[in-house]
C-alpha positions in Angstrom: -39.5 19.8 14.6 -40.8 17.5 11.2 -41.3 18.7 7.5 -43.9 16.8 5.7 -43.0 16.6 2.0 -45.7 16.2 -0.8 -45.4 13.1 -2.1 -44.5 13.5 -6.1 -47.2 13.6 -8.8 -47.7 10.1 -10.2 -50.0 9.9 -13.1 -50.6 5.7 -12.7 -50.9 5.6 -8.9 -53.3 8.5 -9.3 -55.8 7.3 -12.0 -55.4 3.6 -9.9 -56.2 5.1 -6.9 -58.9 6.9 -8.1 -60.6 4.0 -9.6 -59.9 2.1 -6.6 -61.9 5.4 -4.3 -64.7 4.8 -7.7 -65.3 0.8 -6.8 -65.3 1.7 -3.1 -68.2 4.4 -3.3 -65.6 6.6 -1.8 -66.7 9.2 -5.0 -65.5 12.5 -3.0 -61.6 11.5 -2.9 -61.6 9.5 -6.2 -62.7 13.4 -7.5 -60.0 14.2 -6.2 -57.3 11.8 -7.4 -58.4 12.9 -10.7 -57.5 16.2 -9.7 -54.2 15.2 -9.1 -54.0 14.5 -12.8 -55.9 17.3 -14.2 -54.4 19.6 -12.7 -51.7 18.0 -14.0 -52.4 18.2 -17.0 -55.8 20.2 -17.9 -56.4 18.5 -21.0 -56.3 15.1 -20.2 -59.6 13.6 -21.9 -59.9 10.5 -21.0 -59.7 11.4 -17.8 -62.1 14.3 -17.9 -64.9 11.4 -19.1 -64.0 9.5 -16.4 -64.1 12.3 -13.2 -67.2 14.1 -15.6 -70.2 11.5 -14.4 -68.7 11.1 -10.9 -68.8 14.9 -10.4 -72.2 15.2 -11.6 -73.5 12.2 -9.2 -71.9 14.4 -6.5 -73.7 17.0 -7.6 -71.3 19.1 -9.1 -72.8 20.2 -12.4 -70.9 22.8 -14.0 -67.5 21.7 -13.6 -69.1 18.5 -14.6 -71.1 19.7 -18.2 -67.0 21.4 -18.9 -65.8 17.8 -18.3 -68.0 16.3 -20.9 -67.5 18.9 -23.5 -63.8 18.6 -23.1 -63.9 15.3 -23.4 -67.5 14.8 -26.3 -65.1 17.4 -28.0 -62.0 15.9 -27.7 -63.4 12.6 -29.2 -65.4 14.3 -31.8 -62.0 16.0 -33.3 -60.6 12.5 -33.0 -62.9 10.8 -35.6 -64.6 9.2 -32.3 -68.5 10.5 -33.0 -70.1 7.6 -31.2 -67.7 8.0 -28.0 -69.1 11.9 -27.7 -72.3 11.1 -28.5 -71.8 9.0 -25.1 -70.7 11.7 -23.1 -73.8 13.7 -24.0 -75.9 11.3 -23.2 -75.1 11.0 -20.2 -74.9 14.8 -19.2 -78.4 14.5 -20.5 -79.6 11.8 -17.6 -77.3 13.6 -15.4 -78.2 17.5 -16.5 -81.2 17.5 -18.1 -82.4 21.2 -17.3 -79.4 22.4 -19.1 -80.1 23.6 -22.7 -76.6 23.5 -24.3 -76.7 19.7 -23.7 -80.0 19.1 -26.1 -78.3 21.2 -28.4 -74.7 19.6 -28.2 -75.6 16.8 -28.5 -78.1 17.6 -31.9 -74.8 19.7 -33.8 -73.0 16.3 -32.9 -75.5 14.4 -35.0 -76.5 16.5 -37.6 -72.2 16.6 -38.1 -73.3 13.0 -38.2 -75.8 14.1 -41.0 -77.7 12.0 -38.7 -80.4 15.0 -39.1 -83.6 13.1 -37.4 -81.7 12.0 -34.0 -80.7 15.5 -34.2 -84.7 16.3 -34.5 -85.6 14.2 -31.4 -82.8 15.0 -29.1 -83.9 18.4 -29.5 -87.6 17.6 -29.5 -87.1 15.1 -25.9 -84.7 18.2 -24.7 -87.7 20.4 -25.2 -89.8 18.5 -22.2 -87.9 20.1 -19.8 -88.4 24.0 -20.7 -92.1 24.0 -21.6 -93.6 24.5 -18.6 -93.3 27.2 -16.2 -90.3 30.8 -16.8 -88.7 28.6 -19.4 -90.7 28.1 -22.1 -88.6 30.5 -24.0 -85.9 27.9 -24.4 -88.2 24.9 -24.8 -89.3 27.3 -28.1 -85.8 27.8 -29.3 -85.2 23.8 -29.3 -88.2 23.4 -30.9 -87.8 26.4 -33.6 -84.6 24.4 -34.0 -86.1 20.8 -34.2 -88.7 22.2 -37.1 -85.4 23.7 -39.1 -84.6 20.0 -39.4 -87.4 18.4 -39.9 -89.7 21.2 -41.8 -93.8 20.3 -40.3 -92.9 17.6 -38.9 -96.4 16.0 -37.4 -95.3 16.5 -33.7 -92.7 19.6 -33.6 -95.1 22.1 -35.3 -98.1 20.3 -33.0 -96.3 21.6 -30.3 -94.4 24.4 -31.6 -98.1 25.9 -32.1 -99.2 25.3 -28.5 -96.3 26.8 -26.9 -96.2 29.9 -29.3 -100.6 30.2 -29.4 -100.2 33.2 -25.8 -96.8 35.2 -27.3 -98.0 34.9 -30.8 -101.1 33.7 -32.3 -100.7 34.5 -35.4 -98.1 32.5 -35.9 -99.7 29.7 -34.0 -102.2 29.6 -36.5 -100.1 29.9 -39.7 -98.2 26.8 -37.8 -101.2 25.1 -38.1 -102.8 26.3 -40.9 -99.3 24.9 -43.2 -99.8 21.5 -41.3 -103.3 20.7 -41.9 -102.3 20.8 -45.7 -99.6 18.3 -45.5 -101.9 16.3 -43.5 -104.2 13.5 -43.7 -106.8 11.2 -41.8 -105.9 10.8 -37.9 -103.6 13.6 -38.0 -105.3 16.0 -40.1 -108.0 15.8 -37.6 -106.0 16.5 -34.7 -104.7 20.2 -36.6 -108.9 20.8 -37.1 -108.7 20.1 -33.6 -106.0 22.1 -32.5 -107.6 25.4 -34.5 -110.6 25.2 -33.5 -109.9 24.5 -29.7 -107.4 27.8 -30.3 -110.5 30.2 -30.0 -112.4 32.4 -31.2 -109.5 35.2 -30.6 -107.2 32.9 -31.8 -108.8 32.2 -35.2 -110.4 35.7 -36.1 -106.2 37.4 -35.1 -105.5 34.1 -38.0 -108.4 35.2 -40.0 -107.7 39.1 -39.7 -103.8 38.3 -41.2 -104.7 36.6 -44.0 -107.1 39.1 -45.6 -104.8 42.0 -45.1 -101.9 39.4 -47.0 -104.1 39.0 -49.4 -104.8 42.9 -50.1 
């Protein structure tokens, strides 16, 4: 009877085999080698950074996101914030319909003091959720973008548009608040949006204004 002995673990050999398999387009084989390394050291963020895109390319999105997060957070903790951003940017390309990807990337920008980039990240991300049953996620992302850059024209207009049927009073309040802060072409767009909102929408806002003014 023959007894097969499992090869002893060799990190460098596993990494070399993974790189060779990846270069040859054998992604599942490469993933297998990287997993072997992670079994020995689950916190090896450099390997997580290598395997995350491969997992995403093979549609293992949940596992991929875990690796992207581990790599990104460890890069950030080590002071390599740009590498952390790179991890989350890759994740956003592979899984744009995961709101956590956009929100995590925006959080890193905020930590860097780059509030404008954080706002644009959330605004770009909301587009993947604004239609259909996930509209609430888009609204939540726009609210966070609004907090980062209050009365930003694009953010405020889009937030008002998505709130129109859900909360017409808040939507009209956003438009009126924006109208006093813009001029020219942007002002005309705001007035047009208020007009197109319809009589019921405008009437509700006028009623609330009257109630507030006593």
